[in-house]
C-alpha positions, 0 to 999 in steps of 0.5 A: 500500500502506498503512503498516499493510500494510507494517508487517505484512509486515515484522513477518511476515518478521522473525519468520521470520528469527529463528532458533529455538534448541532444547535438545539432549537429553542423549543427543545430547551428544558422546561423550567419552574421558577417558583410555586405558590400553594393554597389549602383549605378544609377540602382542597389543596392547590398549586400555581407555578411560574415557568413552562414546566407542567405540574399538578396538585395532589391531596390525601383526604381524611378518608385516606383517598388520594385525589389529583388536580389537572395538569397545568403550566404557566401560572394556572392553578391546579386544585385537588378537591377532597370534596369530590370523594366525600371527605375533607383535606388532610395533607397535600403537595404537588408533582412536576410533570 
């Protein structure tokens, strides 16, 4: 094999080994939550978060049933209502989705 043939083969192999970096479009950027506010009363638990990531409220009711609010984003409130299962609120929280 000539030196030119070997050099060409090495150059071709090296070109395949170089990783290609592509720009990530803005729409593929990770969703973020800046801050969340919560609310509770005798029968419900609610959450509202800034940012673009989804979230939903959940509550554990006095009758040990767990209820969930709808998934929301962008500052809209998600409420989990224990009244929907004939009970009152015991504890709650939220999940980022």
